[in-house]
Phi, psi and omega in degrees: 000122178245128190237135171245129175249130177258137180137172187221014187254190178295327176302313184290324175297316180296320179296313180298317178300316182291320179291327177298331175295331182275315190232005183084167187269345189291339181249020179246131181233148179227131180235115359269347181077191180208190182296332180282320181294337176298339182279341184224012182197179174255124178280143177245125183282084183201131178296143178287356176258358180268087188299316184296313181293320178298317179300319178295320178295319179301318180292311185291328181272356180057051181289135178266324183224130178250130175241114184270116186281299187280163182283328188301309178295333177293311180297325182275003168091031179297319178299315178299317181302314182290323182289344176272354183260119183298341178297338189245030181300329182255003181291129174274127184239124174256100185156125186291160170289174185296332180284348171261323181294345178297341175300331173261328184292339179221113178297325180294316178299316181300319180294320177297318179299314180299315180295320182298323184254021172055042178265124186298128179205169181290147172299150185204167165217152180246140185229147178242009179216152181298313188296316181290324177295317180295320178299320180293319178302319182292345179268353185256167171259149180286160355282170186238138178251119182238129185230125170298138185294320186264190182290134182220034176055036177077007184240016185271002182251129178233133171254105183269130183276338182231159177299319180300317179295319179296316180295324178295321179292322177301319176299317180298323182286310188270328181264310182278345176057044185296336178253009181059220181295336177298340179257019176298329174237148177234124177265126177245123187244157167297139177282130177256125182265107181188204180236136187273155169200171182230140178240141184233135176231145169257128185226150172260011180100346178227320181245167182206161167229145180270132172272170174302145178275169181209160171241131183254151176241103192273328187281153187289329190253157175306147181073021182055053178246162177083184185289160175291150175232187173285351180132129184250001179168163182209158177223140174213136358286177180260114188302327182277351180275073182282181185300317181297315181295316182292330175296322176295318179301315182293311186285324184269336189235301187297307183295316175297328178294312180295320177297321178295319177301317179293317182296328180276001181055039178287143172280095190224100166236118181154206184259144169240122183254117184249110175279123187241158168237126175272107182249099179059033179093358178246135181273138174232142181278129174270316183197161169251142163238152188251027180203176176289153182272165177225112024257020179297321181305325184293341177253338182273325182293324175297342182265004178264117177271182179069205183259114177288322181296327177297321178293317180297318179295319178297319179295316185291341179250017179055042179235036184277344182302130179086353179281159177216161179246133176275120179263119176292147188280341184287167178259140173239144180220130180247145173239125179271126174265120187245164175281143178305131181104335178299139011272012173271210181291144181211159180271144175249165173092009178281133181292137179260128183241116170192152178252102184292140173270142180303335181273352182280150171246105178234111182260131181277145175234277179269073179227159176210161175256124176236109186066237177255017183245147171262127185233162177288142181217017181195180180285310173265119192262308184219156170237118179264124185249128173254152178236149178187179178284344180204181183299317183300313181296317179295322180296314180300314180301311184296314183290325176297320179288323179298323181295339182275351183262129185235132163202155185302127177079014182301135181222138171206156177289150182254011186229020180296124179088349183301322183290345182266349183297332182294341181273350191291334182263006181280000000 
């Protein structure tokens, strides 16, 4: 089995690391990868958005299974592109076609899909002009949830606390075009007051298996302050997601979502990432993603026992029915080490200094190799993962390891998992 993973982040490093546990590293390739993926796979110098070059690599390397990491090539139709090429008639692809990836590619489409299949979500309206969006804001009570319709690198959602702030954001979207074409439409939602978590399923388009759940910390600052980021830390499992709550998630959200995918005849083999809000014990969908999350992947894959490659193969060959995933009982917690200035402007090229322990889990995201040095190459640089019997133990492990990693301007939150400690004695 020869596998190609496309992408360059912490998600792709975690995937390569997990698959290497199943089949070894010699038959795993990552395009383009990062300094971390070089440790458990072979990096291919090719952008994950260069469809023609990637297709040639797939052919020349005799790849059996392709796993598409990021959302952009999925939304832009990489799966469709490959399925039209006779060279890849037998290629197993984990990643939906564009008619499935639209669940992430368009917030407006996703909301329509949820309403059509009676999946609980916040009330909303979609706007294509500044004036109508502003008029709607003036009819609501704060806070306000505003979402760019298209892909915005995880930064297209704003929760405005005041009407003035919301109106200013509407100007940025429609007049300043801060999201480009992704902001041609603006979805404005009812604010849901609760606590967030994420649920992940692997599906062949008809059947599914649930992966371990996770809680993400999106804001840059301690206490969930400051602007949204791609994610500053994660915890799995989620202590408040008890059996009763997860039964509601499955019956009200996961199963109707998979049934809707089948009913819409979507070309869908891959992951469905469901961002949820727990509102008084009831789950509501915030968003869909059509791939694994980052940094959620870094805490959920270490908790998957058995053979991960067998599950991917079953999904890609529509043989997922009757399969199950072994969830390891321990807790994992990740801390993202970021470059100073992120999610705004930041400096690249700072040398990273640390001596990894064989027992440590440190997943690379924005890193590169220059000469014999590993340097920063992105906003989110590394994810340090701790393991333990509970959140507290995993937190201690992760923070102790994070303190040993040095690079100029290193920044990380100091409160990942603190809000979950109150559930540990329940």
